[in-house]
FIFISE-228225 format. One record per residue (C-alpha): x, y, z. Coordinates in steps of 0.2 Angstrom, whole numbers, plus 5000, padded with zeros to 4 digits. Example, Ala and Ser with C-alpha at 12.3 -4.5 7.8 and 13.67 -1.06 7.14 Angstrom:
2
+------+------+------+
:   px :   py :   pz :
+------+------+------+
: 5062 : 4978 : 5039 :
: 5068 : 4995 : 5036 :
+------+------+------+
! end
This chain:
618
+------+------+------+
:   px :   py :   pz :
+------+------+------+
: 4999 : 5001 : 5001 :
: 5007 : 5017 : 4996 :
: 5015 : 5028 : 5010 :
: 5005 : 5041 : 5017 :
: 5013 : 5057 : 5021 :
: 5011 : 5061 : 5040 :
: 5007 : 5080 : 5038 :
: 4993 : 5089 : 5028 :
: 4996 : 5095 : 5011 :
: 4991 : 5112 : 5005 :
: 4974 : 5112 : 4996 :
: 4973 : 5117 : 4978 :
: 4962 : 5133 : 4982 :
: 4977 : 5137 : 4994 :
: 4989 : 5135 : 4981 :
: 4979 : 5146 : 4968 :
: 4977 : 5160 : 4981 :
: 4995 : 5160 : 4985 :
: 5000 : 5160 : 4967 :
: 4988 : 5175 : 4964 :
: 4994 : 5185 : 4980 :
: 5011 : 5183 : 4974 :
: 5006 : 5192 : 4958 :
: 4996 : 5205 : 4965 :
: 5010 : 5209 : 4978 :
: 5024 : 5211 : 4965 :
: 5013 : 5221 : 4954 :
: 5008 : 5232 : 4968 :
: 5027 : 5236 : 4971 :
: 5030 : 5239 : 4953 :
: 5015 : 5250 : 4951 :
: 5019 : 5261 : 4966 :
: 5037 : 5263 : 4959 :
: 5030 : 5268 : 4942 :
: 5018 : 5281 : 4950 :
: 5032 : 5288 : 4960 :
: 5043 : 5289 : 4944 :
: 5030 : 5299 : 4934 :
: 5028 : 5311 : 4949 :
: 5047 : 5313 : 4951 :
: 5050 : 5313 : 4931 :
: 5068 : 5320 : 4929 :
: 5072 : 5336 : 4920 :
: 5080 : 5331 : 4903 :
: 5091 : 5346 : 4906 :
: 5097 : 5338 : 4922 :
: 5109 : 5327 : 4912 :
: 5127 : 5321 : 4916 :
: 5134 : 5323 : 4898 :
: 5133 : 5337 : 4886 :
: 5135 : 5339 : 4868 :
: 5130 : 5326 : 4855 :
: 5129 : 5312 : 4868 :
: 5114 : 5321 : 4877 :
: 5097 : 5313 : 4874 :
: 5085 : 5322 : 4863 :
: 5066 : 5325 : 4865 :
: 5061 : 5308 : 4857 :
: 5070 : 5298 : 4871 :
: 5061 : 5309 : 4885 :
: 5044 : 5306 : 4876 :
: 5048 : 5287 : 4875 :
: 5052 : 5287 : 4894 :
: 5035 : 5294 : 4899 :
: 5026 : 5282 : 4886 :
: 5035 : 5267 : 4893 :
: 5031 : 5272 : 4911 :
: 5012 : 5274 : 4906 :
: 5013 : 5257 : 4896 :
: 5021 : 5248 : 4911 :
: 5010 : 5255 : 4923 :
: 4994 : 5250 : 4913 :
: 5001 : 5232 : 4912 :
: 5003 : 5230 : 4930 :
: 4987 : 5236 : 4935 :
: 4978 : 5226 : 4921 :
: 4988 : 5210 : 4928 :
: 4982 : 5215 : 4946 :
: 4964 : 5217 : 4942 :
: 4963 : 5201 : 4934 :
: 4972 : 5191 : 4948 :
: 4961 : 5201 : 4961 :
: 4946 : 5195 : 4952 :
: 4951 : 5177 : 4951 :
: 4956 : 5177 : 4969 :
: 4938 : 5184 : 4975 :
: 4929 : 5171 : 4963 :
: 4939 : 5157 : 4972 :
: 4936 : 5163 : 4989 :
: 4917 : 5164 : 4985 :
: 4916 : 5147 : 4977 :
: 4925 : 5139 : 4992 :
: 4913 : 5148 : 5004 :
: 4898 : 5142 : 4994 :
: 4905 : 5124 : 4996 :
: 4908 : 5127 : 5015 :
: 4888 : 5131 : 5016 :
: 4883 : 5116 : 5005 :
: 4892 : 5105 : 5016 :
: 4881 : 5112 : 5032 :
: 4866 : 5109 : 5021 :
: 4865 : 5127 : 5015 :
: 4862 : 5134 : 4999 :
: 4869 : 5151 : 4992 :
: 4873 : 5151 : 4974 :
: 4877 : 5138 : 4961 :
: 4895 : 5146 : 4959 :
: 4909 : 5134 : 4953 :
: 4925 : 5140 : 4946 :
: 4930 : 5133 : 4929 :
: 4947 : 5128 : 4931 :
: 4951 : 5129 : 4913 :
: 4945 : 5148 : 4914 :
: 4954 : 5150 : 4930 :
: 4971 : 5144 : 4923 :
: 4969 : 5155 : 4907 :
: 4966 : 5169 : 4919 :
: 4981 : 5166 : 4928 :
: 4991 : 5165 : 4912 :
: 4983 : 5182 : 4906 :
: 4988 : 5189 : 4923 :
: 5005 : 5183 : 4921 :
: 5006 : 5190 : 4902 :
: 5002 : 5207 : 4909 :
: 5016 : 5207 : 4922 :
: 5028 : 5201 : 4908 :
: 5023 : 5216 : 4898 :
: 5024 : 5227 : 4912 :
: 5042 : 5221 : 4916 :
: 5046 : 5224 : 4898 :
: 5040 : 5242 : 4897 :
: 5048 : 5246 : 4913 :
: 5064 : 5239 : 4907 :
: 5063 : 5250 : 4891 :
: 5060 : 5265 : 4902 :
: 5075 : 5263 : 4913 :
: 5085 : 5261 : 4897 :
: 5079 : 5278 : 4892 :
: 5082 : 5284 : 4909 :
: 5100 : 5279 : 4908 :
: 5102 : 5288 : 4891 :
: 5095 : 5304 : 4898 :
: 5106 : 5304 : 4912 :
: 5122 : 5295 : 4906 :
: 5121 : 5298 : 4887 :
: 5114 : 5290 : 4872 :
: 5119 : 5272 : 4867 :
: 5126 : 5279 : 4850 :
: 5140 : 5287 : 4860 :
: 5145 : 5270 : 4867 :
: 5149 : 5277 : 4885 :
: 5156 : 5265 : 4897 :
: 5145 : 5270 : 4911 :
: 5129 : 5270 : 4899 :
: 5133 : 5251 : 4893 :
: 5138 : 5247 : 4911 :
: 5121 : 5253 : 4917 :
: 5110 : 5246 : 4903 :
: 5119 : 5229 : 4902 :
: 5111 : 5221 : 4917 :
: 5094 : 5227 : 4911 :
: 5095 : 5219 : 4894 :
: 5102 : 5203 : 4899 :
: 5096 : 5198 : 4917 :
: 5078 : 5205 : 4915 :
: 5074 : 5196 : 4899 :
: 5082 : 5180 : 4907 :
: 5071 : 5182 : 4922 :
: 5056 : 5185 : 4911 :
: 5059 : 5170 : 4900 :
: 5060 : 5158 : 4914 :
: 5044 : 5167 : 4922 :
: 5035 : 5165 : 4906 :
: 5041 : 5147 : 4904 :
: 5035 : 5143 : 4921 :
: 5017 : 5151 : 4918 :
: 5014 : 5146 : 4900 :
: 5020 : 5128 : 4900 :
: 5006 : 5114 : 4903 :
: 5003 : 5116 : 4921 :
: 5000 : 5098 : 4926 :
: 5003 : 5095 : 4945 :
: 5003 : 5078 : 4953 :
: 4993 : 5077 : 4968 :
: 4991 : 5062 : 4981 :
: 4975 : 5054 : 4979 :
: 4974 : 5048 : 4997 :
: 4974 : 5066 : 5002 :
: 4961 : 5072 : 4989 :
: 4948 : 5082 : 5000 :
: 4933 : 5082 : 4988 :
: 4923 : 5069 : 4979 :
: 4934 : 5059 : 4967 :
: 4920 : 5060 : 4954 :
: 4927 : 5078 : 4950 :
: 4943 : 5071 : 4944 :
: 4945 : 5066 : 4926 :
: 4951 : 5048 : 4923 :
: 4956 : 5041 : 4905 :
: 4946 : 5028 : 4897 :
: 4961 : 5019 : 4893 :
: 4964 : 5000 : 4898 :
: 4968 : 4998 : 4916 :
: 4987 : 5001 : 4922 :
: 4987 : 4984 : 4928 :
: 4972 : 4970 : 4931 :
: 4968 : 4967 : 4949 :
: 4961 : 4952 : 4959 :
: 4946 : 4960 : 4969 :
: 4936 : 4953 : 4982 :
: 4918 : 4960 : 4986 :
: 4907 : 4956 : 5001 :
: 4889 : 4960 : 5000 :
: 4875 : 4954 : 5010 :
: 4864 : 4950 : 4996 :
: 4866 : 4952 : 4977 :
: 4851 : 4961 : 4967 :
: 4838 : 4951 : 4959 :
: 4828 : 4958 : 4946 :
: 4819 : 4976 : 4952 :
: 4819 : 4971 : 4970 :
: 4835 : 4979 : 4975 :
: 4840 : 4992 : 4987 :
: 4853 : 5006 : 4985 :
: 4867 : 4996 : 4992 :
: 4864 : 4981 : 4981 :
: 4862 : 4991 : 4965 :
: 4878 : 5000 : 4969 :
: 4886 : 4983 : 4971 :
: 4880 : 4977 : 4955 :
: 4883 : 4992 : 4945 :
: 4902 : 4995 : 4951 :
: 4907 : 4977 : 4950 :
: 4900 : 4973 : 4933 :
: 4908 : 4988 : 4927 :
: 4925 : 4983 : 4935 :
: 4923 : 4965 : 4928 :
: 4920 : 4972 : 4910 :
: 4937 : 4982 : 4912 :
: 4945 : 4965 : 4914 :
: 4949 : 4963 : 4933 :
: 4946 : 4947 : 4941 :
: 4931 : 4949 : 4952 :
: 4927 : 4937 : 4967 :
: 4909 : 4941 : 4975 :
: 4905 : 4933 : 4992 :
: 4886 : 4934 : 4994 :
: 4872 : 4925 : 5001 :
: 4863 : 4912 : 4991 :
: 4846 : 4916 : 4984 :
: 4831 : 4905 : 4992 :
: 4817 : 4900 : 4981 :
: 4825 : 4910 : 4966 :
: 4837 : 4907 : 4951 :
: 4853 : 4916 : 4954 :
: 4858 : 4928 : 4939 :
: 4871 : 4923 : 4927 :
: 4883 : 4935 : 4918 :
: 4893 : 4933 : 4901 :
: 4908 : 4939 : 4909 :
: 4923 : 4926 : 4911 :
: 4932 : 4936 : 4925 :
: 4917 : 4936 : 4937 :
: 4915 : 4923 : 4950 :
: 4902 : 4920 : 4963 :
: 4905 : 4912 : 4980 :
: 4888 : 4908 : 4988 :
: 4885 : 4905 : 5007 :
: 4869 : 4901 : 5016 :
: 4864 : 4918 : 5026 :
: 4861 : 4918 : 5044 :
: 4844 : 4918 : 5052 :
: 4845 : 4937 : 5053 :
: 4850 : 4937 : 5034 :
: 4868 : 4942 : 5036 :
: 4884 : 4933 : 5028 :
: 4889 : 4920 : 5039 :
: 4907 : 4927 : 5044 :
: 4915 : 4910 : 5047 :
: 4910 : 4902 : 5031 :
: 4913 : 4918 : 5020 :
: 4931 : 4921 : 5029 :
: 4935 : 4903 : 5025 :
: 4930 : 4905 : 5007 :
: 4941 : 4921 : 5006 :
: 4956 : 4912 : 5013 :
: 4954 : 4898 : 4999 :
: 4953 : 4911 : 4985 :
: 4967 : 4921 : 4992 :
: 4979 : 4905 : 4991 :
: 4973 : 4902 : 4975 :
: 4983 : 4909 : 4960 :
: 4989 : 4926 : 4967 :
: 4982 : 4934 : 4982 :
: 4969 : 4947 : 4983 :
: 4974 : 4966 : 4978 :
: 4959 : 4974 : 4987 :
: 4945 : 4968 : 4997 :
: 4930 : 4977 : 4995 :
: 4914 : 4977 : 5007 :
: 4898 : 4985 : 5004 :
: 4894 : 4991 : 5022 :
: 4898 : 4978 : 5035 :
: 4896 : 4963 : 5023 :
: 4913 : 4958 : 5030 :
: 4914 : 4962 : 5048 :
: 4927 : 4973 : 5057 :
: 4932 : 4958 : 5068 :
: 4938 : 4950 : 5052 :
: 4945 : 4965 : 5043 :
: 4955 : 4974 : 5057 :
: 4971 : 4966 : 5053 :
: 4970 : 4969 : 5033 :
: 4978 : 4984 : 5025 :
: 4970 : 4982 : 5008 :
: 4952 : 4983 : 5015 :
: 4940 : 4996 : 5008 :
: 4923 : 4999 : 5016 :
: 4909 : 5008 : 5006 :
: 4896 : 5017 : 5017 :
: 4878 : 5020 : 5012 :
: 4872 : 5026 : 5028 :
: 4879 : 5028 : 5044 :
: 4871 : 5031 : 5062 :
: 4874 : 5048 : 5064 :
: 4865 : 5054 : 5048 :
: 4850 : 5044 : 5053 :
: 4848 : 5054 : 5069 :
: 4841 : 5067 : 5057 :
: 4828 : 5055 : 5050 :
: 4824 : 5050 : 5069 :
: 4820 : 5069 : 5073 :
: 4810 : 5071 : 5057 :
: 4800 : 5055 : 5061 :
: 4797 : 5061 : 5079 :
: 4790 : 5078 : 5072 :
: 4779 : 5070 : 5060 :
: 4772 : 5057 : 5073 :
: 4752 : 5059 : 5075 :
: 4746 : 5060 : 5093 :
: 4738 : 5042 : 5090 :
: 4756 : 5034 : 5086 :
: 4767 : 5028 : 5100 :
: 4782 : 5038 : 5104 :
: 4798 : 5030 : 5097 :
: 4814 : 5029 : 5108 :
: 4825 : 5027 : 5093 :
: 4835 : 5044 : 5097 :
: 4843 : 5037 : 5113 :
: 4845 : 5020 : 5104 :
: 4854 : 5030 : 5089 :
: 4865 : 5039 : 5100 :
: 4872 : 5023 : 5107 :
: 4874 : 5016 : 5089 :
: 4885 : 5031 : 5085 :
: 4897 : 5028 : 5098 :
: 4898 : 5010 : 5093 :
: 4902 : 5015 : 5076 :
: 4915 : 5028 : 5081 :
: 4924 : 5013 : 5090 :
: 4923 : 5000 : 5076 :
: 4925 : 5011 : 5060 :
: 4944 : 5013 : 5062 :
: 4946 : 4995 : 5061 :
: 4944 : 4996 : 5042 :
: 4959 : 5002 : 5033 :
: 4950 : 5013 : 5020 :
: 4933 : 5021 : 5020 :
: 4923 : 5027 : 5004 :
: 4909 : 5039 : 5008 :
: 4894 : 5039 : 4994 :
: 4890 : 5057 : 4998 :
: 4901 : 5073 : 5003 :
: 4890 : 5074 : 5019 :
: 4895 : 5057 : 5024 :
: 4914 : 5059 : 5021 :
: 4913 : 5075 : 5031 :
: 4905 : 5066 : 5045 :
: 4917 : 5051 : 5044 :
: 4931 : 5064 : 5046 :
: 4925 : 5076 : 5059 :
: 4913 : 5065 : 5071 :
: 4920 : 5048 : 5068 :
: 4938 : 5055 : 5068 :
: 4945 : 5045 : 5054 :
: 4961 : 5052 : 5047 :
: 4958 : 5062 : 5031 :
: 4969 : 5050 : 5020 :
: 4959 : 5035 : 5024 :
: 4942 : 5044 : 5019 :
: 4938 : 5045 : 5001 :
: 4922 : 5052 : 4994 :
: 4916 : 5043 : 4978 :
: 4897 : 5048 : 4974 :
: 4886 : 5036 : 4968 :
: 4883 : 5032 : 4949 :
: 4870 : 5024 : 4937 :
: 4871 : 5018 : 4920 :
: 4871 : 5031 : 4908 :
: 4868 : 5019 : 4893 :
: 4852 : 5015 : 4901 :
: 4846 : 5032 : 4909 :
: 4846 : 5046 : 4896 :
: 4833 : 5057 : 4887 :
: 4821 : 5048 : 4874 :
: 4807 : 5058 : 4870 :
: 4798 : 5044 : 4859 :
: 4801 : 5032 : 4874 :
: 4792 : 5044 : 4885 :
: 4777 : 5045 : 4874 :
: 4775 : 5026 : 4872 :
: 4775 : 5024 : 4891 :
: 4762 : 5037 : 4893 :
: 4752 : 5029 : 4879 :
: 4754 : 5011 : 4888 :
: 4747 : 5017 : 4905 :
: 4733 : 5029 : 4898 :
: 4740 : 5046 : 4904 :
: 4730 : 5060 : 4897 :
: 4737 : 5071 : 4886 :
: 4728 : 5086 : 4892 :
: 4738 : 5086 : 4908 :
: 4750 : 5101 : 4907 :
: 4762 : 5093 : 4922 :
: 4766 : 5076 : 4925 :
: 4776 : 5072 : 4941 :
: 4784 : 5055 : 4946 :
: 4789 : 5046 : 4961 :
: 4798 : 5029 : 4961 :
: 4806 : 5018 : 4976 :
: 4798 : 5009 : 4991 :
: 4782 : 5015 : 4996 :
: 4785 : 5015 : 5015 :
: 4785 : 5028 : 5028 :
: 4803 : 5032 : 5030 :
: 4804 : 5036 : 5011 :
: 4792 : 5051 : 5016 :
: 4776 : 5043 : 5008 :
: 4763 : 5049 : 5022 :
: 4771 : 5066 : 5020 :
: 4768 : 5066 : 5002 :
: 4751 : 5058 : 5003 :
: 4745 : 5072 : 5015 :
: 4751 : 5084 : 5004 :
: 4744 : 5078 : 4988 :
: 4727 : 5075 : 4997 :
: 4725 : 5093 : 5003 :
: 4731 : 5101 : 4986 :
: 4719 : 5090 : 4975 :
: 4705 : 5094 : 4987 :
: 4709 : 5114 : 4987 :
: 4713 : 5117 : 4970 :
: 4703 : 5112 : 4956 :
: 4714 : 5120 : 4942 :
: 4729 : 5110 : 4950 :
: 4719 : 5094 : 4950 :
: 4713 : 5095 : 4932 :
: 4731 : 5100 : 4926 :
: 4742 : 5087 : 4935 :
: 4745 : 5069 : 4936 :
: 4757 : 5059 : 4947 :
: 4765 : 5043 : 4943 :
: 4770 : 5032 : 4957 :
: 4782 : 5017 : 4952 :
: 4786 : 5005 : 4966 :
: 4778 : 4994 : 4979 :
: 4774 : 4995 : 4997 :
: 4759 : 4999 : 5009 :
: 4757 : 5017 : 5003 :
: 4753 : 5011 : 4984 :
: 4735 : 5007 : 4990 :
: 4733 : 5024 : 4998 :
: 4739 : 5033 : 4984 :
: 4726 : 5024 : 4973 :
: 4712 : 5031 : 4984 :
: 4717 : 5049 : 4978 :
: 4708 : 5045 : 4961 :
: 4713 : 5047 : 4944 :
: 4726 : 5060 : 4947 :
: 4738 : 5047 : 4954 :
: 4743 : 5032 : 4944 :
: 4752 : 5019 : 4953 :
: 4762 : 5008 : 4941 :
: 4769 : 4995 : 4954 :
: 4787 : 4990 : 4953 :
: 4797 : 4993 : 4936 :
: 4812 : 4984 : 4930 :
: 4826 : 4995 : 4923 :
: 4821 : 4996 : 4906 :
: 4803 : 5001 : 4910 :
: 4811 : 5013 : 4924 :
: 4820 : 5022 : 4911 :
: 4804 : 5024 : 4902 :
: 4796 : 5031 : 4917 :
: 4808 : 5044 : 4919 :
: 4805 : 5050 : 4900 :
: 4787 : 5051 : 4903 :
: 4788 : 5063 : 4918 :
: 4792 : 5082 : 4918 :
: 4799 : 5081 : 4935 :
: 4804 : 5068 : 4948 :
: 4799 : 5069 : 4966 :
: 4809 : 5061 : 4980 :
: 4800 : 5064 : 4998 :
: 4813 : 5053 : 5007 :
: 4815 : 5056 : 5026 :
: 4831 : 5045 : 5026 :
: 4846 : 5057 : 5028 :
: 4860 : 5044 : 5024 :
: 4867 : 5040 : 5006 :
: 4863 : 5046 : 4988 :
: 4846 : 5039 : 4982 :
: 4849 : 5030 : 4965 :
: 4833 : 5037 : 4959 :
: 4838 : 5055 : 4960 :
: 4853 : 5051 : 4949 :
: 4843 : 5042 : 4937 :
: 4830 : 5055 : 4934 :
: 4846 : 5068 : 4932 :
: 4854 : 5058 : 4919 :
: 4837 : 5056 : 4910 :
: 4836 : 5076 : 4909 :
: 4824 : 5079 : 4922 :
: 4824 : 5092 : 4936 :
: 4821 : 5086 : 4955 :
: 4811 : 5091 : 4970 :
: 4818 : 5083 : 4986 :
: 4819 : 5084 : 5004 :
: 4832 : 5097 : 5011 :
: 4844 : 5084 : 5018 :
: 4863 : 5087 : 5020 :
: 4867 : 5073 : 5007 :
: 4855 : 5079 : 4994 :
: 4859 : 5098 : 4997 :
: 4878 : 5095 : 4997 :
: 4880 : 5082 : 4983 :
: 4865 : 5083 : 4971 :
: 4854 : 5097 : 4971 :
: 4867 : 5111 : 4972 :
: 4857 : 5126 : 4966 :
: 4838 : 5131 : 4961 :
: 4844 : 5129 : 4943 :
: 4842 : 5110 : 4944 :
: 4827 : 5107 : 4956 :
: 4817 : 5111 : 4971 :
: 4820 : 5108 : 4989 :
: 4807 : 5106 : 5004 :
: 4807 : 5104 : 5022 :
: 4799 : 5088 : 5028 :
: 4782 : 5097 : 5032 :
: 4765 : 5097 : 5023 :
: 4765 : 5116 : 5020 :
: 4783 : 5116 : 5013 :
: 4779 : 5101 : 5001 :
: 4763 : 5110 : 4995 :
: 4773 : 5126 : 4993 :
: 4786 : 5117 : 4982 :
: 4772 : 5108 : 4972 :
: 4763 : 5125 : 4969 :
: 4780 : 5132 : 4963 :
: 4783 : 5118 : 4951 :
: 4765 : 5121 : 4944 :
: 4768 : 5139 : 4942 :
: 4784 : 5138 : 4934 :
: 4778 : 5126 : 4920 :
: 4785 : 5113 : 4909 :
: 4796 : 5126 : 4900 :
: 4805 : 5131 : 4915 :
: 4806 : 5112 : 4920 :
: 4814 : 5108 : 4904 :
: 4829 : 5120 : 4906 :
: 4831 : 5115 : 4924 :
: 4832 : 5096 : 4917 :
: 4846 : 5101 : 4905 :
: 4856 : 5109 : 4919 :
: 4853 : 5094 : 4930 :
: 4859 : 5081 : 4916 :
: 4874 : 5091 : 4913 :
: 4879 : 5089 : 4932 :
: 4874 : 5072 : 4931 :
: 4885 : 5067 : 4916 :
: 4900 : 5075 : 4925 :
: 4898 : 5066 : 4942 :
: 4885 : 5052 : 4943 :
: 4888 : 5040 : 4928 :
: 4893 : 5022 : 4932 :
: 4908 : 5024 : 4920 :
: 4914 : 5039 : 4931 :
: 4910 : 5029 : 4948 :
: 4920 : 5014 : 4942 :
: 4935 : 5024 : 4936 :
: 4936 : 5033 : 4953 :
: 4935 : 5016 : 4963 :
: 4947 : 5008 : 4950 :
: 4960 : 5020 : 4953 :
: 4957 : 5020 : 4971 :
: 4959 : 5000 : 4971 :
: 4976 : 5003 : 4961 :
: 4981 : 5016 : 4973 :
: 4979 : 5003 : 4988 :
: 4988 : 4990 : 4978 :
: 5002 : 5002 : 4973 :
: 5019 : 4993 : 4972 :
: 5032 : 5006 : 4973 :
: 5047 : 4993 : 4972 :
: 5041 : 4989 : 4955 :
: 5040 : 5007 : 4949 :
: 5021 : 5009 : 4950 :
: 5015 : 5027 : 4956 :
: 4996 : 5024 : 4955 :
: 4993 : 5036 : 4970 :
: 4999 : 5051 : 4960 :
: 4986 : 5059 : 4949 :
: 4991 : 5071 : 4936 :
: 4979 : 5085 : 4938 :
: 4977 : 5100 : 4925 :
: 4975 : 5111 : 4941 :
: 4989 : 5124 : 4944 :
+------+------+------+
! end
């Protein structure tokens, strides 16, 4: 495994600001000097020579002109640098607000524009130095005589200016204008790896990877953890890596098969509680570890492999899709929404104990992957796991399946009899259970449909999924069409049939795959204002709507969507899809995990350098 530096490295933001500060400070000194030079402009008559060697009026005019040109160049350079510096600070402050679940603006600094701006600022400084050198040459000619006389004092004064200054400028220009690739240590990268750009070339080397997952997905019945395991590891196997999946056998169903020669399943009977039998899967792991080459990386989805087994392994990576600290927010919401008839839950006290328990055993895993920015922050601050062992890799979904397709959407509407006269089609998908926020959404819809006839006549809600709240949604009448569970293909059609996707979840942990699928399908979002969603998904009003888990807040958001109309929603959908293509594709997620696994299996003795990332950042 790669050696980890024992000290914290400077962030890219800090390096950018330091570089810009340097330009501004140097420019300020030169600008002040030029201002004083113009103010104390020498009298051309005050020369140390006379006769034919004295400077004429043209040289005096050039002196003033070069002063002004140099002054303008330094001022231009400083203004550009100051603007870039303020943009970085504002964007960095915006990210800090998002991490706390707040929202300011959707400001993001385009790194290519930033780099170009720094180069422009540097060029301004170079021109300023050039004009300043020319002004000084003219000053020497006025004081010591023109160059044509070849006076020793004149040549001695000018020689350093015309040799050392151009040399320094050439070096400075070379540094600032060459390709500014910079190697960063991936283990210390502070943001989500999805923001990095990974080449689509074949892997640097093929890995032998073990996966522990409680249950392998079966058709459309799969939770977020299982879908993450399926999407990620099939992608890695297709990349040529040798995948060994340790999971529970499927009772009363046929286990799926895949035409991938490097994919192997090792099944075992689950325990009475439905978990992997640790003694059995550990023995299976030991057998496969001693067959051929040992595993390069051992990956466990949540606690598929218990910490009691993983504590002495340095190549274990655990992916967290929800931790106890995040669920405290969900428990608070559930208690606030509890009706007087419902018994009071005591989950909060139990959850606090669970958090303490997790803080104790989480560090026994070597490496941690947080699937949301908020979870990564909690693991570092609350669970006190060293930063170099926490890596944020956001969830991704198959971009080849979930994509805009107008014809597909029309066919779906026709198949399920969705009226053409409805100006707004809203959709929900997932398990129709209490903690997914469906009691809250049900009450909001019930009130809206009862109090506003125009809203009722112009809208229709499509509900995909199964659960106890499906029957209650049907009771709301023809405005709500319950579709039941949909497989992946029909789910893609469903997203193309709606104008906006609504997710009323009360679960504060992880990133819901349905949000990402809808974004890739070009649809805007309406979702609960939870830290993981605000921090990673809906980062601005130009891609969706947020609401607090209260009936009135839900109604207000729905009315806002209705008032904006389909045209506004289409524009927001384009923004959402652009963000999803950049961050939430299966390809990006698999590339990030692959690079992490390569880094963990890094063999420096054989010249491998997989923990260094060549960044286009300065």
